[in-house]
C-alpha positions as MATLAB code, in Angstrom:
seq = 'MTEYNAPSNIAKPGGVIGILGGGQLARMLAMAAAQIGHKTHIFCPDARCPAADVCATITNAPYTDEAALRQFAKTVDVVTYEFENVPAETVSFLTECGAIVRPGARALEKAQDRLHEKDFLNQIGVATAAYHGVDDLHSLEAGLAKVGRPAILKTRRLGYDGKGQTTLTDSDQDLPGAYDKAIQFAWDEVGAAPSILEGFVPFQCEISIIGARSADGDIRLYDPVENVHRSGILKTSTVPTAITEATAQKAAAIASSILSALDYVGVIGVEFFVLSNGELIVNEFAPRVHNSGHWTSDACAISQFEQHIRAVAGWPLGDPARHSDAVMENLIGSEAAAWQSLAAEPNACLHLYGKSEARPDRKMGHVTRIS';
ca = [
       0.000    0.000    0.000;
       1.378    3.375   -1.038;
       1.095    6.631    0.910;
      -0.937    9.218   -0.973;
       2.006   11.656   -1.136;
       4.181    9.141   -2.962;
       1.894    7.328   -5.405;
       2.920    4.457   -7.603;
       1.670    4.069  -11.162;
       1.096    0.352  -10.619;
      -0.993   -1.327   -7.938;
       0.604   -4.707   -7.334;
      -1.376   -7.732   -6.106;
      -2.399   -6.992   -2.542;
      -2.835   -3.303   -3.339;
      -5.938   -1.300   -2.547;
      -8.306    0.093   -5.161;
     -10.392    3.001   -3.865;
     -13.884    3.240   -5.371;
     -16.112    6.301   -5.131;
     -19.671    4.999   -4.952;
     -21.092    1.802   -3.549;
     -23.786    0.603   -5.969;
     -23.948   -2.619   -7.953;
     -21.166   -1.509  -10.295;
     -18.847   -0.975   -7.319;
     -19.923   -4.363   -5.996;
     -18.941   -6.102   -9.226;
     -15.704   -4.111   -9.453;
     -14.798   -5.172   -5.915;
     -15.433   -8.818   -6.750;
     -13.293   -8.555   -9.891;
     -10.507   -6.839   -7.952;
     -10.471   -9.638   -5.384;
     -10.180  -12.193   -8.177;
      -6.798  -10.779   -9.194;
      -5.548  -10.200   -5.665;
      -6.576   -6.616   -4.910;
      -8.510   -5.246   -1.974;
     -11.082   -2.492   -2.344;
     -11.928    0.500   -0.174;
     -15.401    1.879   -0.891;
     -16.214    5.546   -0.226;
     -19.983    6.000   -0.140;
     -22.515    7.974    1.925;
     -24.814    4.923    2.141;
     -23.817    2.418    4.831;
     -26.157   -0.216    3.322;
     -24.841    0.032   -0.225;
     -24.518   -3.174   -2.321;
     -20.708   -2.993   -2.355;
     -20.521   -3.047    1.440;
     -20.985   -6.840    1.412;
     -17.891   -7.567   -0.668;
     -15.265   -4.885   -0.011;
     -12.353   -4.974    2.447;
     -12.992   -1.483    3.853;
     -15.751    1.087    3.613;
     -15.885    4.775    4.521;
     -19.390    6.151    4.984;
     -19.202    9.889    4.491;
     -20.486   12.596    2.132;
     -18.440   13.166   -1.015;
     -17.780   16.691    0.300;
     -16.175   15.539    3.576;
     -12.581   16.660    3.042;
     -11.227   15.072    6.220;
     -12.684   11.694    5.264;
     -11.451   12.060    1.687;
      -7.951   12.925    2.872;
      -7.827    9.821    5.061;
      -9.281    7.718    2.222;
      -6.506    8.926   -0.110;
      -3.873    7.730    2.360;
      -5.177    4.167    2.342;
      -5.398    3.417   -1.385;
      -3.060    2.943   -4.328;
      -5.424    4.335   -6.936;
      -8.965    5.751   -6.983;
     -11.736    5.131   -9.495;
     -15.474    5.816   -9.545;
     -18.516    3.685  -10.325;
     -20.892    6.414  -11.512;
     -20.518    9.755  -13.256;
     -22.399   11.880  -10.747;
     -19.599   11.886   -8.192;
     -18.844   15.608   -7.721;
     -15.960   16.695   -9.921;
     -14.736   18.692   -6.919;
     -14.284   15.423   -5.028;
     -11.993   14.093   -7.739;
     -10.061   17.358   -7.857;
      -9.591   17.321   -4.073;
      -8.327   13.736   -4.082;
      -5.887   14.659   -6.843;
      -4.652   17.585   -4.743;
      -4.106   15.097   -1.906;
      -1.777   13.200   -4.236;
      -4.113   10.338   -5.132;
      -4.085    8.861   -8.619;
      -7.658    9.050   -9.961;
      -8.536    7.020  -13.045;
     -10.387    7.913  -15.238;
      -9.408   11.524  -14.651;
     -11.513   14.586  -13.923;
     -11.742   15.597  -17.613;
     -13.875   12.602  -18.606;
     -16.059   13.107  -15.547;
     -16.621   16.787  -16.286;
     -17.615   16.076  -19.908;
     -19.995   13.244  -19.034;
     -21.660   15.125  -16.168;
     -22.992   17.847  -18.447;
     -24.869   16.733  -21.567;
     -24.207   20.028  -23.339;
     -20.456   19.855  -22.711;
     -20.509   16.198  -23.740;
     -22.138   17.000  -27.096;
     -19.766   19.937  -27.666;
     -16.759   17.691  -26.972;
     -17.976   14.940  -29.315;
     -18.603   17.390  -32.161;
     -15.189   19.000  -31.609;
     -13.443   15.658  -32.182;
     -15.538   14.966  -35.295;
     -18.094   12.572  -33.795;
     -21.671   12.965  -35.034;
     -24.484   13.541  -32.538;
     -28.146   14.499  -32.752;
     -28.825   18.174  -33.432;
     -28.906   19.988  -30.090;
     -29.342   23.352  -28.422;
     -28.575   24.570  -24.906;
     -31.666   25.651  -22.963;
     -31.662   28.014  -19.980;
     -35.194   29.425  -20.154;
     -38.392   29.395  -22.207;
     -36.945   31.801  -24.778;
     -33.939   29.542  -25.498;
     -36.259   26.514  -25.566;
     -38.273   28.189  -28.345;
     -35.042   29.030  -30.171;
     -33.948   25.420  -29.840;
     -37.190   24.110  -31.286;
     -36.758   26.425  -34.260;
     -33.267   24.970  -34.744;
     -33.756   21.217  -34.196;
     -37.472   20.900  -35.008;
     -39.985   18.528  -33.497;
     -40.251   15.885  -32.214;
     -37.428   16.681  -29.819;
     -36.305   15.591  -26.368;
     -35.620   18.059  -23.556;
     -33.138   16.689  -21.011;
     -31.583   18.185  -17.911;
     -27.910   18.851  -18.494;
     -26.985   17.094  -15.256;
     -28.005   14.114  -13.106;
     -30.633   12.449  -15.306;
     -30.371    8.683  -15.893;
     -32.594    5.729  -16.908;
     -35.049    8.056  -18.635;
     -35.315   10.445  -15.689;
     -34.956   14.205  -16.080;
     -36.297   14.329  -19.623;
     -39.492   14.863  -21.600;
     -40.556   14.762  -25.254;
     -41.974   17.593  -27.332;
     -44.041   16.268  -30.245;
     -45.612   18.066  -33.199;
     -49.146   16.841  -32.418;
     -50.262   20.250  -31.088;
     -49.317   22.349  -34.114;
     -52.891   23.227  -35.140;
     -54.342   23.736  -31.656;
     -54.721   27.369  -30.525;
     -52.349   28.126  -27.652;
     -51.186   24.516  -27.458;
     -47.609   25.303  -28.488;
     -47.082   27.720  -25.603;
     -48.631   25.259  -23.166;
     -46.458   22.419  -24.485;
     -43.170   24.232  -24.033;
     -44.208   25.503  -20.594;
     -45.123   21.926  -19.598;
     -41.805   20.576  -20.898;
     -39.855   23.263  -19.060;
     -41.710   22.451  -15.846;
     -41.112   18.711  -16.395;
     -37.324   19.191  -16.222;
     -37.643   21.391  -13.166;
     -36.847   24.619  -15.038;
     -33.202   23.545  -14.794;
     -30.398   24.134  -17.327;
     -31.158   21.662  -20.097;
     -30.342   20.509  -23.589;
     -32.817   20.071  -26.424;
     -31.964   17.169  -28.726;
     -33.474   16.525  -32.129;
     -35.190   13.195  -32.714;
     -33.031   10.533  -34.391;
     -34.934    8.014  -36.573;
     -32.715    5.113  -35.596;
     -32.987    1.517  -36.728;
     -31.532    0.119  -33.511;
     -29.405    1.083  -30.529;
     -25.977   -0.402  -29.891;
     -23.138    0.180  -27.492;
     -19.462   -0.650  -27.285;
     -17.487   -1.247  -24.120;
     -13.905   -0.117  -24.570;
     -10.850    0.139  -22.358;
      -7.638    2.136  -22.479;
      -4.547    1.504  -20.368;
      -2.239    4.088  -18.851;
       0.229    3.516  -21.703;
      -2.428    4.025  -24.403;
      -3.294    0.424  -25.285;
      -6.946    0.163  -26.400;
      -9.090   -2.968  -26.283;
     -12.733   -3.155  -27.406;
     -15.471   -5.673  -26.727;
     -17.916   -6.706  -29.436;
     -20.810   -4.267  -29.970;
     -24.154   -5.223  -28.435;
     -27.701   -4.365  -29.438;
     -29.708   -2.740  -26.656;
     -33.449   -2.638  -26.040;
     -34.881   -0.176  -23.530;
     -38.175   -0.276  -21.663;
     -39.513    2.967  -20.149;
     -36.079    4.503  -20.594;
     -34.313    1.678  -18.725;
     -32.042   -0.846  -20.427;
     -33.854   -4.189  -20.565;
     -31.682   -6.418  -22.774;
     -28.253   -6.388  -24.406;
     -27.636   -8.971  -27.133;
     -24.386  -10.076  -28.725;
     -23.746  -10.648  -31.583;
     -25.735   -7.882  -33.230;
     -27.340   -7.772  -36.678;
     -25.299   -4.738  -37.760;
     -22.853   -5.021  -40.638;
     -19.139   -5.456  -40.126;
     -18.593   -2.000  -41.661;
     -20.894   -0.411  -39.063;
     -19.187   -2.345  -36.252;
     -15.797   -1.082  -37.434;
     -17.084    2.507  -37.502;
     -18.359    2.145  -33.945;
     -15.013    0.745  -32.821;
     -13.135    3.613  -34.471;
     -15.383    6.199  -32.789;
     -15.002    4.589  -29.357;
     -11.223    4.524  -29.820;
     -11.163    8.191  -30.802;
     -13.130    9.158  -27.672;
     -10.775    7.168  -25.434;
      -7.719    8.793  -26.989;
      -9.119   12.341  -27.005;
      -9.873   12.109  -23.276;
      -6.474   10.544  -22.478;
      -8.690    8.031  -20.750;
      -7.641    5.227  -18.391;
     -10.246    2.593  -17.593;
     -13.416    1.173  -19.135;
     -15.925    3.351  -20.978;
     -19.384    2.680  -22.392;
     -20.330    4.421  -25.669;
     -23.967    4.338  -26.817;
     -24.920    4.732  -30.488;
     -28.010    5.128  -32.645;
     -27.714    3.093  -35.864;
     -29.413    4.707  -38.865;
     -31.022    2.786  -41.719;
     -27.992    3.445  -43.954;
     -25.595    2.029  -41.361;
     -24.279    5.410  -40.245;
     -23.863    6.100  -36.546;
     -24.916    8.855  -34.163;
     -23.394    8.860  -30.683;
     -26.044    9.226  -27.996;
     -23.721    9.495  -24.977;
     -20.747    7.959  -23.239;
     -20.375    6.805  -19.640;
     -16.917    7.096  -18.009;
     -17.227    3.823  -16.114;
     -18.169    0.187  -16.470;
     -21.568    0.035  -18.138;
     -24.834   -1.875  -17.754;
     -24.689   -3.007  -21.392;
     -21.346   -4.688  -20.663;
     -22.558   -6.996  -17.892;
     -22.639   -9.906  -20.351;
     -18.831   -9.877  -20.428;
     -18.727  -11.474  -16.963;
     -20.091  -14.709  -18.420;
     -19.232  -14.634  -22.127;
     -15.602  -13.419  -22.029;
     -12.467  -14.593  -20.265;
     -11.858  -11.028  -19.046;
     -14.979   -9.156  -17.890;
     -15.394   -5.399  -18.221;
     -14.994   -5.235  -14.426;
     -11.623   -6.984  -14.362;
     -10.581   -4.961  -17.407;
     -11.340   -1.733  -15.551;
      -9.405   -2.842  -12.476;
      -6.479   -3.861  -14.686;
      -6.491   -0.480  -16.420;
      -6.702    1.724  -13.326;
      -4.148   -0.433  -11.487;
      -1.652   -0.021  -14.322;
      -1.754   -3.661  -15.390;
      -1.745   -4.949  -18.980;
      -5.223   -5.115  -20.457;
      -6.794   -8.511  -21.024;
      -8.156  -10.053  -24.207;
     -11.781   -8.908  -24.682;
     -12.639  -11.734  -27.089;
     -16.041  -13.360  -26.671;
     -16.276  -17.130  -26.253;
     -20.105  -17.307  -26.243;
     -23.156  -15.575  -27.647;
     -25.130  -13.853  -24.907;
     -28.328  -12.046  -24.012;
     -28.167  -10.015  -20.810;
     -31.504   -9.124  -19.219;
     -31.879   -6.640  -16.372;
     -34.072   -7.766  -13.494;
     -36.060   -4.685  -12.583;
     -38.170   -4.289   -9.459;
     -40.111   -7.428   -8.567;
     -38.637   -9.421  -11.481;
     -35.810  -10.539   -9.203;
     -38.364  -12.439   -7.114;
     -38.200  -15.153   -9.790;
     -34.647  -16.002   -8.672;
     -35.447  -19.688   -8.051;
     -36.650  -20.375  -11.583;
     -33.821  -18.285  -13.041;
     -31.270  -20.181  -10.959;
     -32.647  -23.466  -12.327;
     -32.576  -22.340  -15.949;
     -29.881  -24.032  -18.098;
     -27.136  -21.757  -19.438;
     -28.437  -18.815  -17.392;
     -25.975  -16.922  -15.185;
     -27.793  -15.142  -12.356;
     -26.391  -12.027  -10.672;
     -28.240  -10.447   -7.732;
     -27.087   -7.166   -6.236;
     -27.999   -7.688   -2.599;
     -30.414   -4.750   -2.441;
     -32.831   -5.000    0.466;
     -35.872   -3.431   -1.190;
     -37.314   -4.083   -4.655;
     -38.821   -0.832   -5.926;
     -40.364   -0.133   -9.349;
     -37.686    0.748  -11.945;
     -34.889   -0.312   -9.569;
     -32.252   -2.665  -10.984;
     -32.127   -5.610   -8.596;
     -29.914   -7.913  -10.643;
     -29.427   -9.359  -14.094;
     -29.359  -12.717  -15.842;
     -27.129  -13.552  -18.785;
     -28.169  -16.411  -21.036;
     -25.193  -17.801  -22.945;
     -24.995  -20.159  -25.907;
];
């Protein structure tokens, strides 16, 4: 274990990986770290978080608690995060304490703000939906004039799984006063918060790629998967996809360009819309292990979770090759109650997250069916 004022670029077996956040992604990262000889120290405000069951050490404190963060930095070899809504100030403070944080603050800052994320992608030549920053009703009207309708209004920060967004359709065009009411309703729906208006993309399907980049710039990519969402929440990820090899290669090239432009270290998830002509529009990227990559735990020798630990610890990246076809299905809310039948199902790999309460729209686990 290395003191925070004299960090090492490599965490050897027996080292400690610090993880900001304690949800199911941190839980699976901790399990992967243990598999290759590392311990994990979770920093999370929630004492009953899923990762608490499987980590070596946990600090329960707010992400703004500088004394707790300073002590945390002293106990770990490297720090990573399991979700992109960790305050960027927390990462900056840990860096000032001398901790190595991977991925760095730049990726976090881009992903935390949808407008900055779209600006960054366009600046590096990656196509996105048409978009417009929205700060009030006047800029929302200007955005609609620019991107047209239907369009989606999303909060710039904190939204996930379909939350913090609403759709503006063109069904009210001929109704007196309906336009003004529609934009007022949409603005109220996002809490009158700084937002981004995105034009509708007539996509054929949605795919994602899980990629990884090491500290020395090596890039490894998993096969693309086709994703199906239900009520804004990922329901299934299927590999292989029906996309052409040319489209898969384009997606891989885009993911690689994002990793390089961010000087990224770790695993990233990049989500795409596939158009009818095979062209790609990037929807968003997540600077962390990703729900659509859960299948890698059962269909690859090196899972996305081990790959992330390898990357942030300074190890060589593993081979992301797939040895099986797979369909990953999220178990949402009460669906996890069927654990007995799922556990008895041939070729089904069941993963439960240890959450005490099954609420609607809450991810309680997943099952991956391999063939």
